[in-house]
C-alpha positions in Angstrom: 3.5 -28.7 23.9 5.0 -25.9 21.7 2.5 -23.5 23.2 3.9 -24.2 26.7 7.4 -23.6 25.5 6.3 -20.2 24.0 5.2 -19.0 27.4 8.9 -19.0 28.6 11.6 -16.4 27.9 12.9 -16.9 24.3 16.4 -18.1 23.8 16.0 -18.4 20.0 17.6 -15.5 18.1 15.6 -13.4 15.6 16.3 -14.7 12.1 14.8 -13.0 9.0 14.4 -14.9 5.8 17.7 -14.6 3.8 18.0 -11.4 1.9 19.5 -11.6 -1.6 22.9 -9.8 -2.0 22.4 -6.1 -3.0 24.6 -6.4 -6.1 22.3 -9.2 -7.3 18.9 -8.0 -6.3 19.4 -4.4 -7.7 19.6 -6.0 -11.1 16.0 -7.3 -11.2 12.5 -6.7 -9.9 12.1 -10.0 -8.0 11.3 -9.9 -4.3 14.4 -9.5 -2.2 13.6 -11.9 0.6 13.7 -15.7 0.2 10.9 -17.8 1.6 11.1 -19.5 5.1 11.4 -23.2 5.1 8.8 -25.0 7.3 11.1 -25.7 10.2 12.5 -22.1 10.2 9.0 -20.6 10.1 8.1 -22.8 13.1 11.3 -21.9 14.9 10.8 -18.1 14.5 7.0 -18.3 15.3 8.0 -20.1 18.5 9.8 -16.9 19.7 6.4 -15.4 20.4 6.0 -15.1 24.2 2.2 -15.3 24.0 2.0 -12.2 26.3 -1.3 -11.5 28.1 -1.8 -8.1 26.3 -0.6 -8.6 22.7 0.6 -5.2 21.6 1.3 -6.6 18.1 -2.5 -7.3 17.7 -3.7 -4.0 19.2 -1.3 -2.0 16.9 -2.5 -3.9 13.8 -5.2 -1.9 12.0 -7.0 -5.2 11.3 -6.4 -6.5 14.9 -5.2 -9.7 13.4 -5.0 -12.6 15.9 -1.2 -12.7 15.6 -0.3 -14.7 18.8 -2.7 -17.5 17.9 -1.5 -18.0 14.3 2.1 -17.8 15.5 1.4 -20.5 18.1 -0.2 -22.8 15.5 2.7 -22.2 13.1 5.1 -23.2 15.9 3.1 -26.4 16.4 3.2 -27.2 12.6 -0.6 -26.6 12.3 -0.3 -24.4 9.2 -3.8 -24.9 7.8 -5.4 -23.8 11.1 -2.9 -20.9 11.2 -4.1 -19.8 7.8 -7.7 -20.0 8.7 -7.2 -17.7 11.7 -5.0 -15.4 9.6 -7.5 -14.9 6.8 -10.5 -14.6 9.2 -9.5 -10.9 9.9 -7.4 -10.1 6.8 -8.6 -10.4 3.2 -5.1 -10.4 1.8 -2.6 -11.6 4.4 0.0 -12.6 1.8 0.0 -9.0 0.6 0.2 -7.4 4.1 3.0 -9.9 5.0 5.0 -8.4 2.2 4.3 -4.7 2.2 3.0 -3.7 5.6 5.5 -1.5 7.5 5.8 -4.1 10.3 8.6 -2.1 11.9 6.0 0.7 12.6 3.0 -1.6 13.5 3.0 -5.1 14.8 6.7 -5.9 15.0 7.6 -2.4 16.3 5.3 -3.1 19.3 6.4 -6.7 20.0 7.1 -7.2 23.7 10.4 -9.0 23.2 11.5 -6.2 20.8 10.9 -3.7 23.6 13.1 -5.8 25.9 15.9 -5.6 23.4 15.8 -9.2 22.1 14.6 -8.6 18.5 11.0 -8.8 17.4 9.2 -11.9 16.2 9.3 -11.9 12.4 5.6 -11.5 12.2 5.4 -10.3 8.6 7.6 -13.0 7.2 5.6 -15.7 9.0 2.3 -14.2 7.8 3.6 -14.3 4.2 4.8 -17.9 4.6 1.5 -19.1 6.0 -0.6 -17.8 3.1 1.9 -18.7 0.3 1.8 -22.2 1.7 -2.0 -22.1 1.8 -2.1 -21.2 -1.9 0.4 -24.0 -2.8 -1.5 -26.6 -0.8 -5.0 -25.6 -2.0 -6.3 -24.4 1.3 -7.4 -21.1 -0.2 -11.0 -22.0 -1.0 -12.9 -20.5 -4.0 -15.6 -17.9 -3.2 -18.9 -19.8 -3.3 -21.8 -18.0 -1.6 -24.2 -20.3 0.2 -27.1 -18.3 -1.2 -27.3 -15.8 -4.0 -28.9 -12.4 -3.2 -30.7 -10.2 -5.7 -29.1 -6.9 -4.6 -26.1 -5.5 -6.4 -23.3 -3.2 -5.3 -21.1 -1.1 -7.5 -17.6 -0.4 -6.3 -15.5 2.4 -7.9 -11.9 1.5 -7.5 -10.1 -1.9 -7.7 -7.5 -1.1 -5.1 -7.1 -2.9 -1.8 -10.1 -1.2 -0.2 -12.5 -1.9 -3.1 -11.2 -5.5 -3.5 -11.5 -6.2 0.3 -15.2 -5.0 0.2 -15.9 -7.0 -3.0 -14.6 -10.2 -1.4 -16.7 -9.8 1.7 -19.9 -8.8 -0.2 -19.5 -11.6 -2.7 -19.2 -14.2 0.0 -22.6 -13.0 1.3 -24.1 -13.6 -2.1 -24.4 -10.0 -3.2 -23.9 -9.2 -6.9 -20.7 -7.1 -7.2 -19.4 -5.0 -10.1 -16.0 -3.2 -9.7 -15.2 -0.2 -11.9 -11.6 0.9 -12.4 -9.7 3.3 -14.6 -6.8 0.9 -15.3 -6.7 -2.1 -17.6 -5.9 -4.5 -14.7 -7.4 -4.6 -11.2 -5.3 -4.1 -8.1 -4.9 -0.4 -8.1 -1.6 0.6 -6.4 -0.9 -3.1 -5.6 -0.6 -3.6 -9.3 0.8 -0.3 -10.7 2.1 1.6 -7.7 4.2 -0.9 -5.7 7.3 -2.3 -7.4 7.7 -6.0 -7.9 10.7 -6.2 -5.6 8.3 -5.6 -2.7 5.2 -7.3 -4.2 5.6 -9.6 -7.2 2.6 -9.1 -9.5 1.5 -12.8 -9.7 0.7 -12.5 -6.0 -1.9 -9.8 -6.8 -3.1 -11.5 -10.0 -3.9 -14.7 -8.1 -6.3 -12.8 -5.8 -7.8 -11.0 -8.9 -8.4 -14.5 -10.4 -10.0 -15.7 -7.2 -12.4 -12.7 -7.2 -13.3 -13.2 -10.8 -13.8 -16.9 -10.4 -16.1 -16.1 -7.4 -18.4 -14.0 -9.6 -17.1 -10.4 -9.1 -17.5 -8.5 -12.4 -14.8 -6.1 -13.4 -15.4 -3.2 -15.7 -11.9 -2.0 -16.5 -10.5 1.0 -18.5 -13.5 2.8 -17.1 -13.0 6.4 -16.0 -16.0 7.4 -14.0 -17.2 10.8 -15.0 -15.9 10.3 -18.5 -16.7 6.8 -19.8 -19.6 6.3 -17.4 -21.4 8.7 -15.2 -21.6 8.4 -11.4 -25.4 8.8 -11.7 -25.5 5.8 -14.1 -23.6 3.6 -11.6 -25.9 4.7 -8.8 -28.9 3.9 -10.9 -27.7 0.4 -11.7 -26.9 -0.7 -8.2 -28.6 -0.9 -4.8 -25.6 0.6 -3.1 -22.3 2.1 -4.2 -18.8 2.1 -2.6 -16.3 4.8 -3.5 -12.8 3.4 -3.1 -10.8 5.4 -5.7 -7.8 6.1 -3.6 -5.9 9.4 -4.0 -3.9 9.9 -7.2 -3.4 13.7 -7.5 0.3 14.4 -7.0 1.3 17.2 -4.6 3.2 19.7 -6.7 6.3 21.7 -6.3 5.8 25.4 -6.8 9.3 26.4 -7.6 11.0 28.2 -10.5 11.6 25.9 -13.4 9.3 23.1 -12.2 7.8 22.8 -15.8 11.2 21.6 -17.2 11.3 18.5 -19.3 12.6 15.6 -17.2 10.6 16.4 -14.1 8.0 13.6 -13.6 5.4 12.4 -11.2 6.2 9.3 -9.0 2.9 7.6 -9.9 3.8 7.9 -13.7 7.3 6.6 -13.2 6.2 3.6 -11.1 3.2 2.8 -13.3 5.5 2.7 -16.4 8.0 0.4 -14.7 5.3 -2.0 -13.5 3.7 -2.1 -16.9 7.1 -3.1 -18.3 7.2 -5.9 -15.8 3.9 -7.2 -17.3 5.4 -7.1 -20.8 3.4 -4.1 -21.9 4.6 -1.7 -24.6 5.1 1.6 -22.8 5.9 4.5 -25.1 7.1 6.9 -22.4 9.5 4.3 -21.1 10.9 3.4 -24.5 11.4 7.1 -25.3 13.4 7.6 -22.1 10.9 10.0 -20.5 10.0 7.5 -17.7 13.2 5.5 -17.8 16.1 6.1 -15.5 18.7 4.1 -17.5 22.0 6.0 -17.7 20.7 9.1 -15.9 21.5 11.1 -12.8 18.3 10.7 -10.9 17.1 12.9 -8.0 14.0 11.8 -6.1 12.3 14.5 -3.9 10.5 13.2 -0.9 11.0 10.9 2.1 8.0 8.6 2.2 7.5 5.0 1.1 6.7 6.2 -2.5 10.1 7.9 -2.6 11.7 4.7 -1.5 9.9 2.8 -4.3 11.2 5.3 -6.8 14.8 5.3 -5.8 15.0 1.6 -5.7 13.3 1.3 -9.1 15.7 3.8 -10.6 18.6 1.8 -9.4 17.2 -1.3 -11.1 16.6 0.5 -14.3 20.4 1.2 -14.5 20.6 4.9 -13.4 24.1 6.4 -13.3 23.4 7.7 -9.8 20.3 8.0 -7.6 19.9 10.5 -4.8 17.0 11.1 -2.5 16.5 14.7 -1.3 14.6 15.0 2.0 14.2 18.2 4.1 14.4 16.5 7.5 16.9 14.0 8.8 16.8 10.2 8.9 15.1 10.0 12.3 12.2 12.2 11.1 11.4 10.8 7.8 8.0 9.2 7.3 9.2 6.2 5.2 10.0 2.8 6.6 13.5 2.6 8.1 13.8 -0.9 6.7 13.2 0.5 3.2 15.9 3.2 3.7 18.4 0.5 4.7 17.5 -1.7 1.7 17.9 1.4 -0.6 21.3 2.3 0.9 22.5 -1.3 0.5 21.4 -1.2 -3.2 23.4 2.0 -4.0 21.0 4.9 -3.2 22.5 8.1 -1.7 20.4 10.0 0.8 20.8 13.7 1.1 19.3 14.7 4.4 18.3 18.2 5.4 18.1 19.5 1.9 15.1 21.1 0.1 14.6 22.1 -3.6 14.2 25.8 -4.3 14.1 25.6 -8.1 15.3 23.8 -11.2 17.9 24.4 -13.9 17.5 23.9 -17.6 14.6 23.8 -20.1 15.5 20.1 -20.1 16.4 19.5 -16.5 20.2 19.7 -15.7 20.1 20.3 -12.0 18.0 20.8 -8.8 18.6 24.1 -7.0 18.7 23.3 -3.3 19.3 24.8 0.1 20.5 23.1 3.3 18.0 22.9 6.1 18.2 22.7 9.9 15.5 21.3 12.3 13.9 23.9 14.6 11.2 23.7 17.3 8.6 20.9 17.0 5.3 21.7 15.3 1.8 20.8 16.7 2.4 17.1 15.8 5.7 17.0 17.8 7.9 16.8 14.7 10.7 19.3 14.4 10.1 21.9 11.7 12.7 22.2 9.0 13.9 25.7 8.2 16.2 27.0 5.4 19.8 28.0 6.1 20.5 31.2 4.3 23.5 31.2 2.0 23.6 27.4 1.8 22.4 27.2 -1.9 23.9 24.5 -4.0 23.1 22.5 -7.2 22.4 18.8 -7.4 23.1 17.6 -10.9 20.1 15.7 -12.4 18.7 14.7 -15.8 15.6 13.0 -14.3 13.8 14.4 -11.3 11.0 12.4 -9.7 8.4 14.2 -7.5 7.4 11.9 -4.6 5.8 14.5 -2.3 2.6 12.5 -1.5 -0.9 12.4 -3.0 -4.1 14.4 -2.7 -7.7 13.5 -3.6 -9.1 14.5 -6.9 -12.1 16.8 -6.9 -14.7 14.0 -7.2 -17.9 16.2 -6.8 -16.7 18.3 -9.8 -15.4 15.4 -11.9 -18.5 13.4 -11.3 -21.0 16.3 -11.4 -22.3 15.4 -8.0 -22.4 18.5 -5.8 -24.3 16.7 -3.0 -21.3 14.5 -2.3 -19.8 16.2 0.7 -16.0 16.5 1.1 -13.8 17.7 3.9 -11.6 20.8 3.7 -8.8 18.5 2.5 -10.9 17.3 -0.4 -11.4 13.8 1.0 -14.9 12.4 1.1 -16.8 13.1 4.3 -17.9 9.7 5.6 -19.0 8.3 9.0 -16.4 6.6 11.1 -16.4 2.7 10.8 -19.4 2.6 8.4 -18.1 4.8 5.6 -21.6 6.3 5.0 -21.5 9.5 2.9 -23.9 12.3 2.5 -25.6 10.4 -0.3 -28.1 7.7 0.6 -26.8 4.2 -0.2 -23.3 5.6 -1.1 -20.3 4.6 1.0 -16.6 5.4 0.9 -13.5 3.6 2.1 -9.7 3.8 2.1 -7.5 6.7 1.1 -10.3 8.7 -0.5 -11.6 9.1 3.1 -8.3 9.0 5.1 -6.0 10.7 2.7 -2.9 8.8 1.6 -2.4 6.0 4.0 -1.4 2.3 4.3 -2.7 -0.7 2.3 -3.7 -2.4 5.6 -5.9 0.6 6.6 -7.6 0.4 3.2 -8.3 -3.3 3.7 -9.8 -2.5 7.1 -12.0 0.3 5.8 -13.2 -1.9 2.9 -14.2 -4.7 5.2 -16.0 -2.3 7.6 -17.8 -0.6 4.7 -18.9 -4.0 3.3 -20.4 -4.9 6.7 -22.2 -1.6 6.8 -23.5 -2.1 3.2 -24.9 -5.5 4.2 -26.8 -3.9 7.0 -28.1 -1.2 4.6 -29.2 -3.8 2.0 -30.9 -5.9 4.7 -32.7 -2.9 6.1 -33.8 -1.8 2.6 -35.1 -5.3 1.9 -37.1 -5.3 5.1 -38.7 -1.9 4.3 -39.6 -3.0 0.8 -41.3 -6.1 2.2 -43.4 -4.0 4.4 
């Protein structure tokens, strides 16, 4: 039995799917990893030691039953592996591609801790669900019984879509409102194709639409349709807008032409991948071709920007970050991929201003790391007299995202927010200060991971089902 073999110390070496050569992959937006073959997936899954306390599972926000679907994959029982994988994760094929496994499941793998290389959990997860789609194991959404209640979901990102999927399977009538012309939110327009090819997202959108989820796109709530109107139309509402307001740089010259927001740059690039006509790209405003590009920031969005700029044909791409490599928030795996593809990282450097009415350079100072702050991270401080100029004719701000002022935008003063501007919602249920209104994902947490948005969307859907059932009972009485 393969399961028995897995209980022994592994002698099989860690082997990731083959990664395309940097000089080839940096020319296109296709995913950089090849797919596992069946035997290789089984071999790598068999490396799991089936430990008694699976840290991989406990460090997964969704608490995916990773050891069980690894064992089933090792035994060649892929359809059963898929059933277990999708039982806790609405979009395993997406998480397998974009989750920072090095910080979550794989980073806490027992055999990794003993120095023998983690089980390639993300790659196996991706393989299982891709195979399930190919083999027709992914079943259409067909509720056993239709319910009369309806739920309006504002935001077609991972949190909103995860909730829509669960509610629709329960027979609830679901309408999703989104500002963009395609569903998927940041999965569609924020994450580049080399990490998540867009047909992967669109196949889930097609499944939801086929299952009866109604999408109202190009709909800016507060402008095209009021929040009150949405509340009036539905029995419950879920706010899953994400956070799209870019943190700004308050530095001299920050209004220069050629300084752009990361979300605008990435959205334009992703639109081009769909074949859309993007005026700002064609004009060169959001196109890195032939330019000296400087990206400011050290998170995963910054990594997406530098790697996109390389693929657009930038003359050079530099990433300015005020801390060192060990203290950056972005995935180390992404940093390595970026370096392989030709990105230069300038550690311990911070912008102090910008040169030129049309940007010609970033004024910067060197930094050093001082004592740790309250979170334990070393605080960066400026080194006096270390000023220098980084040449640039395109600067991309990737400093993170903040919530929009939804109570003001939607004219809803009773919607309570935290001091950070995120919606105040109850832990695990997502209940807000407004009756029948719930919130999930980044609009509650602040900018976070896709896997957390999926978790929050699923939890909110469960809470909404309880609310609807309770309301129905009260009405019957």
